[in-house]
C-alpha positions in Angstrom: 0.0 0.0 0.0 1.5 3.4 -1.0 2.6 5.6 1.8 0.3 8.6 2.3 1.7 11.9 1.4 2.5 14.2 4.3 0.5 17.3 4.0 2.6 20.4 3.6 2.6 22.8 6.6 1.0 26.2 6.0 3.4 28.8 4.8 2.3 31.1 7.6 3.1 30.6 11.3 0.0 31.8 13.1 0.6 34.2 16.0 -2.2 34.5 18.4 -2.6 38.1 19.1 -5.7 39.8 20.5 -6.3 42.7 18.0 -8.1 44.7 20.8 -5.0 44.6 23.0 -3.3 48.0 23.8 -0.2 46.4 25.2 2.8 47.8 23.3 4.4 44.4 22.8 1.2 42.9 21.5 0.7 45.9 19.2 4.2 45.6 17.7 3.8 41.9 17.2 0.6 42.3 15.3 2.0 45.1 13.1 5.1 43.0 12.3 2.9 40.0 11.4 0.8 42.2 9.1 3.9 43.3 7.3 5.1 39.7 6.7 1.6 38.6 5.6 1.1 41.5 3.2 4.5 40.9 1.6 3.7 37.2 1.1 0.3 38.0 -0.3 1.8 40.4 -2.8 4.4 37.8 -3.9 1.8 35.1 -4.4 -0.5 37.5 -6.3 2.4 38.5 -8.5 3.1 34.8 -9.3 -0.5 34.2 -10.2 -0.7 37.3 -12.5 2.5 36.3 -14.3 1.7 32.6 -14.6 3.5 31.0 -17.6 2.9 27.4 -16.7 6.3 26.9 -15.1 7.0 25.7 -11.6 6.3 28.2 -8.9 8.5 28.6 -5.8 5.5 27.6 -3.7 4.6 24.6 -5.9 1.9 24.1 -8.5 -0.6 26.8 -9.5 -3.1 25.1 -7.2 -0.7 25.2 -4.3 0.0 28.9 -4.9 -3.8 29.6 -4.8 -4.1 27.5 -1.6 -1.2 29.4 0.0 -2.8 32.7 -1.0 -6.0 31.6 0.6 -4.2 30.7 3.8 -2.5 34.1 3.9 -5.8 35.9 3.4 -7.5 33.8 6.1 -4.8 34.7 8.6 -5.0 38.4 7.7 -8.7 38.2 8.4 -8.2 36.2 11.6 -5.9 39.0 12.9 -8.7 41.5 12.2 -7.7 42.8 8.8 -6.5 46.3 8.1 -9.0 47.5 10.8 -6.9 45.8 13.5 -3.7 47.3 12.1 -5.2 50.8 12.1 -6.6 50.4 15.6 -3.2 49.3 17.0 -1.4 52.2 15.1 -4.0 54.6 16.4 -3.4 53.5 20.0 0.3 54.1 19.4 -0.5 57.7 18.5 -2.2 58.4 21.8 -0.8 61.1 24.1 -0.1 58.5 26.7 2.4 56.9 24.3 4.1 60.1 23.2 1.6 61.4 20.7 1.6 61.1 16.9 4.4 61.9 14.5 2.6 65.1 13.4 4.2 67.0 16.3 7.6 66.7 14.7 6.3 67.9 11.3 4.5 70.8 12.9 7.6 71.7 14.9 9.9 71.6 11.8 7.5 73.7 9.7 7.3 76.3 12.4 11.1 76.3 12.7 11.2 77.3 9.1 8.6 80.0 9.8 6.1 78.5 7.4 3.2 79.4 9.7 4.2 83.1 9.8 4.7 83.3 6.0 1.3 81.7 5.4 -0.4 84.1 7.9 1.3 87.1 6.5 0.3 86.2 2.9 -3.1 85.0 4.0 -2.5 81.7 2.4 -2.9 78.1 3.7 -0.1 75.5 3.5 -1.6 72.5 1.7 -0.7 69.2 3.4 -1.6 65.7 2.1 -1.6 63.3 5.0 -1.2 59.8 3.8 -2.1 57.0 6.2 -4.2 59.2 8.4 -5.8 57.3 11.3 -7.5 60.4 12.8 -9.1 63.3 10.9 -7.9 66.1 13.2 -4.2 65.5 13.7 -3.5 69.1 12.6 -6.4 70.9 14.2 -4.1 73.1 16.2 -2.7 74.5 12.9 -6.0 75.3 11.0 -5.2 79.1 10.9 -2.3 78.4 8.4 -2.4 74.8 7.4 -5.0 72.9 5.3 -4.7 69.1 5.9 -6.3 66.5 3.6 -6.2 63.2 5.4 -6.4 59.9 3.4 -5.9 56.2 4.1 -6.4 52.8 2.4 -9.3 52.1 4.8 -11.0 55.2 6.2 -12.0 55.2 9.9 -13.9 58.5 9.7 -16.1 60.3 7.1 -13.5 63.1 7.0 -10.7 60.7 5.9 -10.6 60.0 2.2 -10.5 56.3 1.5 -7.9 56.1 -1.2 -4.8 54.2 -2.3 -2.0 56.7 -2.7 -0.5 54.6 -5.5 -3.7 54.9 -7.6 -4.0 58.7 -7.3 -4.3 60.4 -10.7 -0.8 61.9 -11.2 -1.8 64.6 -13.7 -4.4 66.2 -11.4 -2.1 66.1 -8.4 1.1 67.2 -10.1 2.8 70.1 -8.2 -0.4 70.5 -6.1 0.9 70.0 -2.5 3.1 72.1 -0.3 3.9 69.1 2.0 3.1 65.3 1.8 3.3 63.2 5.0 4.1 59.5 4.7 4.1 58.5 8.4 4.4 54.7 8.9 3.2 54.3 5.3 6.3 53.4 3.2 7.1 50.4 5.5 3.6 49.0 5.1 3.9 48.8 1.3 4.5 45.1 0.5 6.6 45.4 -2.7 10.0 47.2 -2.6 9.5 48.6 -6.1 6.2 50.1 -5.0 7.9 51.8 -2.2 10.2 53.5 -4.7 7.2 54.3 -6.9 5.5 55.9 -3.9 8.4 58.2 -3.3 8.6 59.2 -7.0 4.9 59.9 -7.0 5.3 62.1 -3.9 8.0 64.0 -5.7 5.8 64.6 -8.7 2.9 65.8 -6.6 4.8 68.3 -4.5 5.2 71.9 -5.5 8.7 73.2 -6.3 10.5 73.5 -3.0 7.8 71.5 -1.3 8.4 69.1 1.7 8.2 65.4 2.2 7.8 64.2 5.8 8.7 60.6 6.3 8.4 58.4 9.4 9.8 54.9 9.5 10.4 52.2 12.2 14.1 52.8 13.0 15.1 49.1 12.1 14.1 49.7 8.5 17.2 51.9 8.1 19.4 51.1 11.1 19.2 47.3 10.9 18.5 46.4 7.3 21.0 44.3 5.2 20.0 46.4 2.1 19.9 49.9 3.6 22.2 52.2 5.6 21.6 55.8 6.6 24.0 56.9 3.9 22.6 54.6 1.2 19.1 55.9 2.0 20.2 59.5 1.8 21.7 58.9 -1.7 18.6 57.0 -2.8 16.4 59.9 -1.8 18.8 62.4 -3.4 18.6 60.4 -6.7 14.8 60.9 -6.7 15.1 64.6 -5.9 14.8 64.9 -2.1 17.3 66.9 -0.1 17.4 65.9 3.6 16.7 69.0 5.8 15.9 67.4 9.1 16.2 64.0 10.8 15.4 62.8 14.3 16.2 59.4 15.8 18.2 57.8 18.6 19.8 54.4 18.9 17.5 53.4 21.8 14.5 54.6 20.0 12.0 52.9 17.7 11.4 55.5 15.0 13.2 57.7 12.6 11.7 61.0 11.3 12.9 62.8 8.2 12.0 66.1 6.5 13.0 66.5 2.8 12.8 69.4 0.4 11.9 68.7 -3.2 14.9 69.5 -5.5 16.1 68.2 -8.9 17.3 64.5 -9.0 21.0 64.0 -8.4 22.8 61.7 -10.8 24.7 58.9 -9.2 26.5 55.8 -10.4 24.7 53.6 -7.8 22.1 51.2 -9.0 19.0 51.5 -6.8 16.9 49.1 -9.0 18.5 46.0 -7.4 19.1 44.7 -3.9 22.6 45.1 -2.7 23.8 43.5 0.5 25.4 46.3 2.5 25.6 44.7 6.0 25.9 41.1 7.1 24.6 39.4 10.3 21.2 39.2 11.8 19.4 41.9 9.8 15.9 42.6 8.3 15.1 42.7 4.6 13.6 46.1 4.3 14.6 47.8 1.0 13.4 50.5 -1.4 13.9 49.9 -5.1 13.7 52.6 -7.8 12.6 51.1 -11.1 11.1 52.6 -14.3 
């Protein structure tokens, strides 16, 4: 009698996390798991959309579909994007140091943007991508006009919209500042991260600003990124670093860039390059046509 085939283990390792928990460790575990699952989901969907009948890394076409279903089921079991947003929103509470907008507001005020706007009776146009609350900038309404948006809106005043599907022609050179706070690291595909940064450059006015907030390990502990490599990558798109804030014992890094002309470099940002060895993460941003 032929020996029964051993069923393959699921490609995901389920982590039991209560999505309603507000404990920092539980929240970080959930968010990290979402990143892994969404990246895997994007890889599997890419394999299906480019199917040429050849062998897939995850087996046959049927097995790829099964793996995709398992990933989708785990995402739903963890509460979907709603759970991710809820955890992120908890992290923005005042009892946890407040949201990243306080750094952007502080930097804009250091550059006297608020005084210039009030003197000229103009409003500074801010596109807030990944907004979890509609009123993060309510203290600045006299000089700043914020347009909050997110993939899944949690409030009627937050536009439900994928930044990567925004019409580029209607948004070209429209915004004074674009905020990508804990957004870039949530994009599953490395090439889409690069595309997001290039879109932001296109949508900013000349001399406009990009505010970027990332988990510190994305830059400090990646095998494919260093602080210098990331600075050169951003410069190649056309972003000049004006401000940065982070510390070795911290969890976040905050950047403020000014839109400039792209700087030519001999470095190839379209491919992964191992820059550091050891126990590192795989976060990377790729710039492709």
